[in-house]
A tleap script that builds the chain and sets N, CA, C and O, in Angstrom:
source leaprc.protein.ff14SB
mol = sequence {
  NMET ASP ILE LEU ILE LEU PRO TYR VAL SER
  ALA ILE THR LYS ALA GLY ASN VAL GLY ASN
  ILE THR LYS PHE THR SER PRO LEU LYS LEU
  PHE ASP TYR LEU ARG VAL GLY ARG VAL ILE
  ILE CYS SER ASN PHE SER VAL LEU LYS GLU
  ILE LEU THR ASN ASN LYS ASN ALA ILE PHE
  VAL LYS ASN TYR LYS ASN PRO TYR SER TRP
  LYS LEU GLU ILE ASN LYS ILE SER ASN SER
  ARG GLN LYS GLN PHE ILE ILE SER ARG ASN
  ASN TYR ILE LEU GLY LYS LYS HIE SER LEU
  TYR ASN ARG ALA LYS LYS ILE LEU ASN SER
  ILE CASN
}
set mol.1.N position { 85.022 89.606 92.877 }
set mol.1.CA position { 85.404 88.731 93.928 }
set mol.1.C position { 85.173 89.087 94.920 }
set mol.1.O position { 84.838 90.271 94.896 }
set mol.2.N position { 85.171 88.474 96.278 }
set mol.2.CA position { 85.040 89.421 97.664 }
set mol.2.C position { 85.992 88.978 98.216 }
set mol.2.O position { 86.158 87.758 98.195 }
set mol.3.N position { 86.999 89.899 98.944 }
set mol.3.CA position { 87.728 89.343 99.620 }
set mol.3.C position { 87.769 90.422 101.063 }
set mol.3.O position { 87.952 91.639 101.068 }
set mol.4.N position { 87.538 89.529 102.196 }
set mol.4.CA position { 87.050 89.826 103.186 }
set mol.4.C position { 88.614 90.122 104.161 }
set mol.4.O position { 89.586 89.388 103.983 }
set mol.5.N position { 88.646 91.169 105.070 }
set mol.5.CA position { 89.847 91.486 106.066 }
set mol.5.C position { 89.735 91.585 107.197 }
set mol.5.O position { 88.992 92.460 107.641 }
set mol.6.N position { 90.308 90.878 107.900 }
set mol.6.CA position { 90.528 91.072 109.620 }
set mol.6.C position { 91.800 91.773 110.055 }
set mol.6.O position { 92.720 91.059 110.455 }
set mol.7.N position { 91.951 93.021 110.026 }
set mol.7.CA position { 93.016 94.232 110.311 }
set mol.7.C position { 93.293 94.294 111.802 }
set mol.7.O position { 93.490 95.412 112.278 }
set mol.8.N position { 93.322 93.539 112.369 }
set mol.8.CA position { 93.500 93.425 113.846 }
set mol.8.C position { 95.252 94.189 114.243 }
set mol.8.O position { 96.350 93.994 113.721 }
set mol.9.N position { 94.910 94.875 115.121 }
set mol.9.CA position { 95.868 95.475 115.676 }
set mol.9.C position { 96.967 94.479 116.808 }
set mol.9.O position { 96.780 93.331 117.211 }
set mol.10.N position { 97.917 95.257 117.046 }
set mol.10.CA position { 98.808 94.218 118.096 }
set mol.10.C position { 98.670 94.556 119.093 }
set mol.10.O position { 99.182 93.735 119.853 }
set mol.11.N position { 98.124 95.572 119.747 }
set mol.11.CA position { 97.127 95.218 121.304 }
set mol.11.C position { 96.002 95.838 121.411 }
set mol.11.O position { 95.639 96.957 121.049 }
set mol.12.N position { 95.233 94.560 122.217 }
set mol.12.CA position { 94.070 94.982 122.412 }
set mol.12.C position { 93.336 95.274 123.641 }
set mol.12.O position { 92.826 94.276 124.150 }
set mol.13.N position { 93.199 96.088 124.092 }
set mol.13.CA position { 92.915 96.380 125.849 }
set mol.13.C position { 91.556 96.307 125.838 }
set mol.13.O position { 90.819 96.443 124.861 }
set mol.14.N position { 91.157 96.011 127.353 }
set mol.14.CA position { 89.814 95.648 127.367 }
set mol.14.C position { 89.354 97.349 128.113 }
set mol.14.O position { 90.130 98.261 128.397 }
set mol.15.N position { 87.907 97.311 128.260 }
set mol.15.CA position { 87.254 98.679 129.400 }
set mol.15.C position { 88.363 98.958 130.165 }
set mol.15.O position { 88.937 98.090 130.824 }
set mol.16.N position { 88.821 100.505 130.105 }
set mol.16.CA position { 89.228 101.220 131.001 }
set mol.16.C position { 91.149 100.881 130.763 }
set mol.16.O position { 92.063 101.031 131.573 }
set mol.17.N position { 91.174 100.428 129.425 }
set mol.17.CA position { 92.876 100.405 128.982 }
set mol.17.C position { 93.758 100.032 129.602 }
set mol.17.O position { 94.880 100.506 129.779 }
set mol.18.N position { 93.057 98.736 130.136 }
set mol.18.CA position { 93.960 97.933 130.782 }
set mol.18.C position { 94.395 96.679 130.673 }
set mol.18.O position { 93.514 95.821 130.713 }
set mol.19.N position { 95.509 96.316 130.544 }
set mol.19.CA position { 96.187 95.102 129.704 }
set mol.19.C position { 96.359 95.468 128.420 }
set mol.19.O position { 96.293 96.610 127.964 }
set mol.20.N position { 96.655 94.128 127.664 }
set mol.20.CA position { 96.636 93.503 126.466 }
set mol.20.C position { 96.117 92.206 126.723 }
set mol.20.O position { 96.665 91.415 127.492 }
set mol.21.N position { 94.960 91.946 126.030 }
set mol.21.CA position { 94.143 90.779 125.780 }
set mol.21.C position { 94.291 90.330 124.385 }
set mol.21.O position { 93.272 89.787 123.958 }
set mol.22.N position { 95.190 90.397 123.623 }
set mol.22.CA position { 95.348 89.772 122.429 }
set mol.22.C position { 95.566 88.503 122.506 }
set mol.22.O position { 94.685 88.077 121.760 }
set mol.23.N position { 96.272 87.368 122.989 }
set mol.23.CA position { 96.750 86.025 123.180 }
set mol.23.C position { 95.224 85.789 123.507 }
set mol.23.O position { 94.762 84.864 122.838 }
set mol.24.N position { 94.536 86.246 124.162 }
set mol.24.CA position { 93.073 85.650 124.991 }
set mol.24.C position { 92.116 85.646 124.206 }
set mol.24.O position { 91.286 84.746 124.335 }
set mol.25.N position { 91.961 86.552 123.260 }
set mol.25.CA position { 90.603 86.961 122.553 }
set mol.25.C position { 90.254 85.833 121.472 }
set mol.25.O position { 91.053 84.952 121.156 }
set mol.26.N position { 89.041 85.957 120.974 }
set mol.26.CA position { 88.743 85.009 120.128 }
set mol.26.C position { 87.954 85.884 118.789 }
set mol.26.O position { 87.131 86.719 119.164 }
set mol.27.N position { 88.127 85.762 117.471 }
set mol.27.CA position { 88.264 86.456 116.904 }
set mol.27.C position { 86.712 86.190 116.062 }
set mol.27.O position { 86.619 85.621 114.975 }
set mol.28.N position { 85.728 86.672 116.745 }
set mol.28.CA position { 84.504 85.884 116.213 }
set mol.28.C position { 84.026 86.525 114.594 }
set mol.28.O position { 83.232 86.131 113.740 }
set mol.29.N position { 84.686 87.358 114.668 }
set mol.29.CA position { 84.757 87.700 112.721 }
set mol.29.C position { 84.842 86.695 111.965 }
set mol.29.O position { 84.241 86.613 110.894 }
set mol.30.N position { 85.649 85.755 112.464 }
set mol.30.CA position { 86.683 85.016 111.470 }
set mol.30.C position { 86.168 83.999 111.198 }
set mol.30.O position { 86.397 83.365 110.168 }
set mol.31.N position { 84.955 83.501 112.572 }
set mol.31.CA position { 84.198 82.486 111.698 }
set mol.31.C position { 83.019 82.977 111.079 }
set mol.31.O position { 82.571 82.396 110.090 }
set mol.32.N position { 82.544 83.841 111.484 }
set mol.32.CA position { 81.695 84.425 110.249 }
set mol.32.C position { 82.457 84.323 108.759 }
set mol.32.O position { 82.009 83.465 107.998 }
set mol.33.N position { 83.264 84.910 108.425 }
set mol.33.CA position { 83.976 84.992 107.685 }
set mol.33.C position { 84.420 83.523 106.940 }
set mol.33.O position { 84.468 83.215 105.749 }
set mol.34.N position { 84.683 82.859 108.016 }
set mol.34.CA position { 84.805 81.482 107.190 }
set mol.34.C position { 83.489 80.807 106.757 }
set mol.34.O position { 83.407 79.958 105.870 }
set mol.35.N position { 82.502 81.273 107.469 }
set mol.35.CA position { 81.344 80.253 106.957 }
set mol.35.C position { 80.699 81.004 105.283 }
set mol.35.O position { 79.838 80.429 104.617 }
set mol.36.N position { 81.144 81.936 104.995 }
set mol.36.CA position { 80.584 82.127 103.402 }
set mol.36.C position { 81.892 82.101 102.819 }
set mol.36.O position { 82.150 83.180 102.284 }
set mol.37.N position { 82.653 81.396 102.747 }
set mol.37.CA position { 83.413 80.894 101.755 }
set mol.37.C position { 84.058 81.847 101.034 }
set mol.37.O position { 83.786 81.843 99.834 }
set mol.38.N position { 84.914 82.748 101.453 }
set mol.38.CA position { 85.843 83.901 100.647 }
set mol.38.C position { 86.940 83.955 101.198 }
set mol.38.O position { 87.237 83.473 102.292 }
set mol.39.N position { 87.633 84.570 100.442 }
set mol.39.CA position { 89.177 84.617 100.595 }
set mol.39.C position { 89.703 85.716 102.118 }
set mol.39.O position { 88.932 86.660 102.293 }
set mol.40.N position { 90.414 85.662 102.727 }
set mol.40.CA position { 90.505 86.178 104.007 }
set mol.40.C position { 91.941 86.777 103.487 }
set mol.40.O position { 92.734 86.236 102.718 }
set mol.41.N position { 92.048 88.117 104.164 }
set mol.41.CA position { 93.261 88.822 104.037 }
set mol.41.C position { 93.178 89.118 105.875 }
set mol.41.O position { 92.182 89.551 106.454 }
set mol.42.N position { 94.745 88.685 106.653 }
set mol.42.CA position { 94.090 88.894 107.861 }
set mol.42.C position { 95.703 89.557 108.425 }
set mol.42.O position { 96.667 89.308 107.701 }
set mol.43.N position { 95.934 90.372 109.691 }
set mol.43.CA position { 96.663 90.404 110.299 }
set mol.43.C position { 97.606 89.113 110.336 }
set mol.43.O position { 97.135 88.098 109.823 }
set mol.44.N position { 98.501 89.064 110.721 }
set mol.44.CA position { 99.859 88.294 111.201 }
set mol.44.C position { 99.906 87.573 112.534 }
set mol.44.O position { 101.009 87.437 113.062 }
set mol.45.N position { 98.793 87.083 113.151 }
set mol.45.CA position { 98.770 87.033 114.346 }
set mol.45.C position { 98.737 85.486 114.811 }
set mol.45.O position { 98.216 84.635 114.090 }
set mol.46.N position { 99.358 85.151 116.134 }
set mol.46.CA position { 99.338 83.720 116.126 }
set mol.46.C position { 97.952 82.913 116.959 }
set mol.46.O position { 97.786 81.717 117.198 }
set mol.47.N position { 97.107 84.067 117.256 }
set mol.47.CA position { 95.646 83.513 117.523 }
set mol.47.C position { 94.992 83.421 116.383 }
set mol.47.O position { 94.194 82.488 116.287 }
set mol.48.N position { 95.112 84.106 115.540 }
set mol.48.CA position { 94.728 83.476 114.143 }
set mol.48.C position { 95.068 82.287 113.340 }
set mol.48.O position { 94.363 81.605 112.596 }
set mol.49.N position { 96.288 82.199 113.656 }
set mol.49.CA position { 97.063 80.611 113.316 }
set mol.49.C position { 96.477 79.408 114.044 }
set mol.49.O position { 96.707 78.240 113.732 }
set mol.50.N position { 95.811 79.751 114.900 }
set mol.50.CA position { 94.925 78.391 115.990 }
set mol.50.C position { 93.827 77.961 114.266 }
set mol.50.O position { 93.180 76.929 114.083 }
set mol.51.N position { 93.892 78.478 113.839 }
set mol.51.CA position { 92.263 78.265 113.043 }
set mol.51.C position { 92.812 78.356 111.330 }
set mol.51.O position { 92.556 77.463 110.522 }
set mol.52.N position { 93.539 79.508 111.013 }
set mol.52.CA position { 93.906 79.995 109.520 }
set mol.52.C position { 95.601 79.180 109.183 }
set mol.52.O position { 96.303 79.102 110.192 }
set mol.53.N position { 95.942 78.868 108.463 }
set mol.53.CA position { 97.046 78.913 107.433 }
set mol.53.C position { 97.576 79.675 106.660 }
set mol.53.O position { 96.888 79.858 105.656 }
set mol.54.N position { 98.672 80.303 106.680 }
set mol.54.CA position { 98.976 81.070 105.323 }
set mol.54.C position { 98.854 80.751 103.886 }
set mol.54.O position { 99.823 80.080 103.533 }
set mol.55.N position { 98.198 80.934 103.128 }
set mol.55.CA position { 97.629 80.729 101.965 }
set mol.55.C position { 96.823 79.384 101.442 }
set mol.55.O position { 96.238 79.194 100.375 }
set mol.56.N position { 96.983 78.635 102.438 }
set mol.56.CA position { 95.589 77.623 102.352 }
set mol.56.C position { 94.327 78.279 102.645 }
set mol.56.O position { 93.404 78.170 101.837 }
set mol.57.N position { 94.208 78.851 103.558 }
set mol.57.CA position { 92.778 79.774 103.774 }
set mol.57.C position { 92.819 81.115 104.289 }
set mol.57.O position { 91.881 81.711 104.819 }
set mol.58.N position { 94.122 81.588 104.065 }
set mol.58.CA position { 93.912 82.815 104.541 }
set mol.58.C position { 95.498 83.369 103.949 }
set mol.58.O position { 96.487 82.662 103.751 }
set mol.59.N position { 95.381 84.672 103.776 }
set mol.59.CA position { 96.802 85.386 103.601 }
set mol.59.C position { 97.090 86.156 104.732 }
set mol.59.O position { 96.251 86.844 105.314 }
set mol.60.N position { 98.394 86.038 105.087 }
set mol.60.CA position { 98.699 86.825 106.693 }
set mol.60.C position { 99.461 88.016 105.608 }
set mol.60.O position { 100.160 87.881 104.603 }
set mol.61.N position { 99.010 89.069 106.265 }
set mol.61.CA position { 99.848 90.521 105.968 }
set mol.61.C position { 100.929 90.374 107.237 }
set mol.61.O position { 100.522 90.218 108.388 }
set mol.62.N position { 102.263 90.436 106.922 }
set mol.62.CA position { 103.345 90.454 107.922 }
set mol.62.C position { 103.408 91.576 108.644 }
set mol.62.O position { 103.306 91.635 109.869 }
set mol.63.N position { 103.633 92.782 107.650 }
set mol.63.CA position { 104.196 94.161 108.080 }
set mol.63.C position { 102.488 94.821 108.077 }
set mol.63.O position { 102.293 95.714 107.252 }
set mol.64.N position { 101.290 94.402 108.962 }
set mol.64.CA position { 99.940 94.658 108.655 }
set mol.64.C position { 99.742 95.880 109.286 }
set mol.64.O position { 98.599 96.331 109.210 }
set mol.65.N position { 100.856 96.749 110.095 }
set mol.65.CA position { 101.023 98.096 110.327 }
set mol.65.C position { 100.323 98.869 109.170 }
set mol.65.O position { 99.276 99.513 109.234 }
set mol.66.N position { 101.425 98.586 107.719 }
set mol.66.CA position { 101.473 99.408 106.705 }
set mol.66.C position { 100.676 99.305 105.745 }
set mol.66.O position { 100.723 98.158 105.300 }
set mol.67.N position { 99.793 100.100 105.075 }
set mol.67.CA position { 98.331 100.003 104.770 }
set mol.67.C position { 98.725 99.671 102.935 }
set mol.67.O position { 97.997 99.518 101.954 }
set mol.68.N position { 100.236 99.665 103.125 }
set mol.68.CA position { 100.709 98.952 101.407 }
set mol.68.C position { 100.975 97.728 101.139 }
set mol.68.O position { 101.036 97.110 100.075 }
set mol.69.N position { 101.173 97.354 102.529 }
set mol.69.CA position { 101.226 95.479 102.696 }
set mol.69.C position { 100.163 95.000 102.133 }
set mol.69.O position { 100.194 94.268 101.143 }
set mol.70.N position { 98.670 95.542 102.982 }
set mol.70.CA position { 97.309 95.009 102.515 }
set mol.70.C position { 97.070 95.433 101.161 }
set mol.70.O position { 96.430 94.641 100.469 }
set mol.71.N position { 97.438 96.489 100.643 }
set mol.71.CA position { 97.206 96.775 99.298 }
set mol.71.C position { 97.818 96.117 98.410 }
set mol.71.O position { 97.208 96.005 97.346 }
set mol.72.N position { 99.441 95.344 98.523 }
set mol.72.CA position { 99.970 94.679 97.808 }
set mol.72.C position { 99.234 92.855 97.804 }
set mol.72.O position { 99.064 92.075 96.867 }
set mol.73.N position { 98.972 92.730 99.171 }
set mol.73.CA position { 98.069 91.301 99.512 }
set mol.73.C position { 97.150 91.357 98.219 }
set mol.73.O position { 97.244 90.671 97.201 }
set mol.74.N position { 96.313 92.270 98.502 }
set mol.74.CA position { 94.716 92.496 97.646 }
set mol.74.C position { 95.140 92.304 96.221 }
set mol.74.O position { 94.736 91.299 95.637 }
set mol.75.N position { 96.044 93.307 95.494 }
set mol.75.CA position { 96.262 93.055 94.209 }
set mol.75.C position { 96.975 91.685 93.839 }
set mol.75.O position { 96.775 91.303 92.685 }
set mol.76.N position { 97.664 91.000 94.531 }
set mol.76.CA position { 98.149 89.672 94.536 }
set mol.76.C position { 97.241 88.417 94.208 }
set mol.76.O position { 97.344 87.428 93.483 }
set mol.77.N position { 96.235 88.965 95.152 }
set mol.77.CA position { 95.013 87.945 95.308 }
set mol.77.C position { 94.062 87.904 94.212 }
set mol.77.O position { 93.515 86.937 93.683 }
set mol.78.N position { 93.973 89.182 93.971 }
set mol.78.CA position { 92.813 89.831 92.929 }
set mol.78.C position { 93.281 89.337 91.171 }
set mol.78.O position { 92.465 89.338 90.250 }
set mol.79.N position { 94.727 88.952 91.025 }
set mol.79.CA position { 95.343 88.733 89.678 }
set mol.79.C position { 95.626 86.857 89.536 }
set mol.79.O position { 96.170 86.248 88.615 }
set mol.80.N position { 95.017 86.313 90.834 }
set mol.80.CA position { 95.169 84.899 90.535 }
set mol.80.C position { 93.612 83.912 91.035 }
set mol.80.O position { 93.244 83.500 92.136 }
set mol.81.N position { 93.064 83.822 89.798 }
set mol.81.CA position { 91.447 82.971 90.503 }
set mol.81.C position { 91.679 81.941 90.939 }
set mol.81.O position { 90.968 81.439 91.809 }
set mol.82.N position { 93.155 81.127 90.250 }
set mol.82.CA position { 92.824 79.543 91.043 }
set mol.82.C position { 93.409 79.940 92.234 }
set mol.82.O position { 94.068 78.932 92.487 }
set mol.83.N position { 93.629 80.738 93.168 }
set mol.83.CA position { 94.398 80.648 94.350 }
set mol.83.C position { 92.887 81.145 94.947 }
set mol.83.O position { 92.509 80.597 95.982 }
set mol.84.N position { 92.029 82.150 94.334 }
set mol.84.CA position { 91.064 82.345 94.862 }
set mol.84.C position { 90.215 81.472 95.215 }
set mol.84.O position { 89.753 81.453 96.356 }
set mol.85.N position { 89.911 80.690 94.367 }
set mol.85.CA position { 89.048 79.478 94.327 }
set mol.85.C position { 89.525 78.351 95.323 }
set mol.85.O position { 88.674 77.672 95.898 }
set mol.86.N position { 90.563 78.188 95.489 }
set mol.86.CA position { 91.228 77.511 96.201 }
set mol.86.C position { 91.204 77.912 97.800 }
set mol.86.O position { 91.097 77.062 98.684 }
set mol.87.N position { 91.294 79.037 97.996 }
set mol.87.CA position { 91.465 79.553 99.347 }
set mol.87.C position { 90.057 79.575 99.784 }
set mol.87.O position { 89.735 79.066 100.858 }
set mol.88.N position { 88.942 80.313 98.761 }
set mol.88.CA position { 87.458 80.003 99.339 }
set mol.88.C position { 86.967 78.637 99.568 }
set mol.88.O position { 86.260 78.421 100.552 }
set mol.89.N position { 87.276 77.695 98.748 }
set mol.89.CA position { 86.883 76.442 98.814 }
set mol.89.C position { 87.263 75.914 99.940 }
set mol.89.O position { 86.405 75.203 100.464 }
set mol.90.N position { 88.461 76.033 100.613 }
set mol.90.CA position { 89.151 75.522 101.943 }
set mol.90.C position { 88.337 75.898 103.092 }
set mol.90.O position { 87.954 75.158 103.997 }
set mol.91.N position { 87.999 77.864 102.849 }
set mol.91.CA position { 87.318 78.444 104.182 }
set mol.91.C position { 85.670 77.579 104.212 }
set mol.91.O position { 85.323 76.849 105.141 }
set mol.92.N position { 84.960 77.828 103.181 }
set mol.92.CA position { 83.849 77.123 103.209 }
set mol.92.C position { 83.908 75.374 103.826 }
set mol.92.O position { 83.057 75.012 104.639 }
set mol.93.N position { 84.415 74.921 103.597 }
set mol.93.CA position { 84.866 73.323 104.535 }
set mol.93.C position { 85.206 73.315 105.749 }
set mol.93.O position { 84.964 72.354 106.480 }
set mol.94.N position { 86.106 74.886 106.331 }
set mol.94.CA position { 86.765 75.087 107.616 }
set mol.94.C position { 85.753 75.621 108.071 }
set mol.94.O position { 85.523 75.368 109.254 }
set mol.95.N position { 84.834 76.491 107.378 }
set mol.95.CA position { 83.663 76.960 108.113 }
set mol.95.C position { 82.666 76.269 108.738 }
set mol.95.O position { 82.003 76.765 109.649 }
set mol.96.N position { 82.448 74.742 108.162 }
set mol.96.CA position { 81.576 73.903 108.643 }
set mol.96.C position { 81.784 73.469 109.929 }
set mol.96.O position { 80.936 73.302 110.805 }
set mol.97.N position { 83.198 73.263 109.992 }
set mol.97.CA position { 83.912 72.398 110.939 }
set mol.97.C position { 83.794 73.291 112.107 }
set mol.97.O position { 83.641 72.808 113.229 }
set mol.98.N position { 83.859 74.649 111.898 }
set mol.98.CA position { 84.389 75.903 112.832 }
set mol.98.C position { 82.394 76.773 113.062 }
set mol.98.O position { 82.291 77.894 113.560 }
set mol.99.N position { 81.206 76.019 112.625 }
set mol.99.CA position { 80.216 76.351 113.168 }
set mol.99.C position { 79.889 77.111 114.245 }
set mol.99.O position { 80.841 77.179 115.022 }
set mol.100.N position { 79.007 77.662 114.579 }
set mol.100.CA position { 78.557 77.793 115.673 }
set mol.100.C position { 77.978 76.793 116.482 }
set mol.100.O position { 78.464 76.565 117.590 }
set mol.101.N position { 77.287 76.351 116.187 }
set mol.101.CA position { 76.887 74.791 116.538 }
set mol.101.C position { 78.098 73.820 117.051 }
set mol.101.O position { 78.090 73.253 118.144 }
set mol.102.N position { 78.955 73.742 116.251 }
set mol.102.CA position { 80.144 72.512 116.857 }
set mol.102.C position { 80.925 73.529 117.767 }
set mol.102.O position { 81.325 72.997 118.803 }
set mol.103.N position { 81.217 74.754 117.648 }
set mol.103.CA position { 82.031 75.228 118.434 }
set mol.103.C position { 81.396 75.395 120.045 }
set mol.103.O position { 82.179 75.263 120.986 }
set mol.104.N position { 79.695 75.741 120.344 }
set mol.104.CA position { 79.249 75.302 121.302 }
set mol.104.C position { 79.201 73.901 122.008 }
set mol.104.O position { 79.386 73.627 123.193 }
set mol.105.N position { 78.930 73.177 121.051 }
set mol.105.CA position { 78.858 71.691 121.405 }
set mol.105.C position { 80.794 71.424 122.128 }
set mol.105.O position { 81.046 70.809 123.164 }
set mol.106.N position { 81.613 71.941 121.411 }
set mol.106.CA position { 82.967 71.327 122.056 }
set mol.106.C position { 82.904 72.456 123.218 }
set mol.106.O position { 83.469 72.036 124.228 }
set mol.107.N position { 82.432 73.644 123.360 }
set mol.107.CA position { 82.605 74.073 124.620 }
set mol.107.C position { 81.484 73.434 125.916 }
set mol.107.O position { 81.733 73.470 127.121 }
set mol.108.N position { 80.553 73.015 125.445 }
set mol.108.CA position { 79.645 72.200 126.543 }
set mol.108.C position { 80.530 70.690 126.667 }
set mol.108.O position { 80.590 70.225 127.805 }
set mol.109.N position { 81.087 70.056 125.757 }
set mol.109.CA position { 81.459 68.968 126.045 }
set mol.109.C position { 82.748 69.197 127.067 }
set mol.109.O position { 83.129 68.315 127.837 }
set mol.110.N position { 83.249 70.262 126.984 }
set mol.110.CA position { 84.707 70.482 127.857 }
set mol.110.C position { 84.342 71.022 128.959 }
set mol.110.O position { 85.094 71.122 129.928 }
set mol.111.N position { 83.102 71.444 128.928 }
set mol.111.CA position { 82.489 71.653 130.704 }
set mol.111.C position { 82.318 70.225 131.133 }
set mol.111.O position { 83.290 69.922 131.825 }
set mol.112.N position { 81.496 69.243 131.010 }
set mol.112.CA position { 81.067 68.104 131.434 }
set mol.112.C position { 81.734 67.101 131.571 }
set mol.112.O position { 81.213 66.065 131.986 }
savepdb mol mol.pdb
quit
C-alpha cells in the first residue's frame, strides 16, 4: 500500500523571508498525488480543504507539527484496507476532475 504525505508547515514565505503566503499557495504536488489515486495524509490547512475532504479523499493530521501524529494516522490507515480502497478510488476520480488540462481550461475561461 502506498501512502502519500503532504507535510505542509504553518507559514510559507517567499524569497527574502517576506510575508506569509500560506493562504494563497496552490499545492501543485496535491494534484499530482490525486492523479495516481493513492491515500493522501496531509497537514490540516484550509487551502487543502478547498479540494480535499477529511476521510473522503485524504486524512488530515490535526497536530501536524508532531511527528507522532503522522505516525498514528499512517498506522490507522495501514490497518484499514477498506478505507484505503475508498480513499484511493475517490482520489483517482477527483484527480481526473483536477487534471492539468482541466485546471488550465478553467484558468483560460476565467480570463476570457
